[in-house]
N, C-alpha and C positions, 0 to 999 in steps of 0.2 A: 771774049773779054778776059783780060788778065788782071789779077789783083796782086799788088805789091805792098808789103808793109815795111816802111823805111824808118829805122831807129837810129838815133844819135846817142853816143855815150862817150865818156872820157875816162876809160879805164875803170868804171864803177861796176865791177863784176858782181857785187852783191845785188845791186839794183837790177842789172840786166837779167840775172838768173831768177830774181823774184818776178820780173815781168814775164819771162819765158817759162811760165809755170805749166804744169800739165793742163790746166784749164785753158791757158793761152793756146797751146797746140791743138787742143780739142776744138776750140772755137775758130781757128784759122785754117782748118783743113782746106787744101786747094789753093791757098795763097802762098806767095814766095816772101820769106822774111829776109831782109837785107839790113845788116848793121854796119854803121861806120863808127869805128873806135878811133877817137882823136887824142893826140897828146903823147903818144909813145908808149904808154903803159899797156901791155897786152892783156886781153881778157879771154877766158875760156868759156865758150857757150855751147849750146846744143849743136850737134852736128847737122841738124835740120836747117840751120841758119847759114846764110852766106855772110862772111865777115870781111870787110875792108879795113885796113889800118892806115892811119895817117900820123906821122910823127908831129906834124904841125896841127895846131888847133885852128881849124877852118871856120869855127863859129857856127851859129845856127844857120844863117843864110848860106855861108860857104859850104857847110856840110850837106845841107839839103840839095844844094846845087850839084855838088859832087855826085850824090846818089842819082839824081834825076838825069844828069848828063850820061850816065852809064846805061840808062834805060831808053834814052831818046831815039837811038837808031832803030829800035823795033817797037817804039811806043805807038799804040793805036788810040784814036779819039775816045773810045769807050772804056779803055783801061782805067783802073782805079788805083790811085796811089794813096796809101794811108800813112800818115806821119805820126810817130809816137816819140815822146821823150822817154828816157830810161827810168824816170821816177813815176811812171804810170803803172798802175796795178790792175789786172783784169779781175773783175768780180762776177761777171755774168757771161755765160757761154754765147749769148746772142748779141754781144756788144758790136761785133764787126758788121753783122747784118743791119743793125739799127743805124750805125754810123754811115754805112755806104748806101742804104736804100734810097735816099734822095738823089743820088747820082744817076740812078736809073730813070729818073724823071727829068725835070728841067734844070736841076741845080748843077753848077760846076764845082761848088765847094760846100761841104757839109762838115760841121764841127761842133765842139762843145765849148762852153764858156763864151757865148756871144756877148758883144759889147757894142754900144753906140758911141760916136764921137760928137760932142756938142759943137756949136759954131765957134766956140773959143778953144777948141781942141782939147777939152777935158774928156776923159773916158767915163762912161757910166754903165752900170749893169742894166740889162734889159731882159724882159720876157718876150720881146719881139722875136718871131721866128725868122725875120729877115734883118739881121743885125748888120752893122757896118763891117764887122770883122769877127772872126772866131780864132781861138788859140791855135797857133801852129804846132803846139805840143801834142795835140790829139785831134786830128782832122783828116778828112778824106777829100781828095781832089781828083777830078776827072782828067784823063789824059789830054783832052782837047785844050784845056787851059794852058798847058805847057807847049803844046803844038802851035798855039796862037802867039807864042813868043813871050809869054809872061814869065818872069823869073824872080828869084829872091834877090833883093838889092843888097849888095855886099857892103854898102856904106853903113848898114846897121849892124855889122859884126862888132863884137862877138855875139851879142844877143839883145833882145828887146826891140820892139816896134817893127821887126822884119816881117812878122805875120800880119800886122795891121797894114803895112805898106803893100804886101802881096795881095791882100784882099781888096784894097782900094784900086790897085792896078787891074785886078780882075773885074771889079765892078765897072771901071772905066771902059772896059772892052765888052761890056754887056753880060758878063757872067753873073749868075744869081747865086747868092749865099744863103744857107739856112742853118739855124741852130737846132741841134738835137739835144733836148734838155737833159735826158738821162739815158745813157747807153750802157751802163754797167762798167765804167772805168773810174778809178780813183787816181787823182793827180796830187802828189805831195810836193809842194813847193815851199821852201823856207826862205823868205826874203831876208836880206842882210844889207849892211851899209854900202858895200861895193855894188850890189845889185841896184840899190836905189840911185846911186850915182850914174850907173849905166842907163837906167830908165830916163833920168833927167837929160843926159847928153843926147840920147837917141830920140827923145821926144822933141827936142829942139831941131834936130835934123829933119824929123818928119814934118814939123810945122813949116820949116823953110822950103821943103819940097812941095807941099800941098797947099800952102796958104793962098796962092794966086791961081789955083786950078779950080775951074767950075765943077762943082760936085753934083750938079743936076744932070 
């Protein structure tokens, strides 16, 4: 079993180097860290990480697809792919073990920040261990999910709802999702007006895609 940690950034060197702290490296021994830096502005990171650069902003769905495509030729069903946004901070040395442990059982996706979708497509927080979706910014996905042809839908670029859609595609193919409530990561996300507009646009795309699909 191989474990890959796949990180997206857009030239935010301060955040990347905060994420790649000594505690991060201590807690990820044996895993391969791969970063995609988008948007043209170069970043300097630890030599332990593999860094790809893209002058184009591929978005969340496009960036994650870029990284997965480079692993697919050698990807095995039990391999573990951990996705992190660059504004995540490691607080506990056991975070990776906690996040990935469910993948060794029956789960295809394990993540933080689980949510359910109501019948009218509103999102609501949940304490359910089997949510409708988990955040793409800090989750672990088993290799067989990608080998079964499930992909990040590029229509949700640059961001928002791509993780919800990915989880729904996975659930439609029988993959189980679990929410790990506390793994020792902190995610700092500051919403703004532009983000709110993207959420609204991609929410409508999501509704149009899934409104007539049987969810049972």
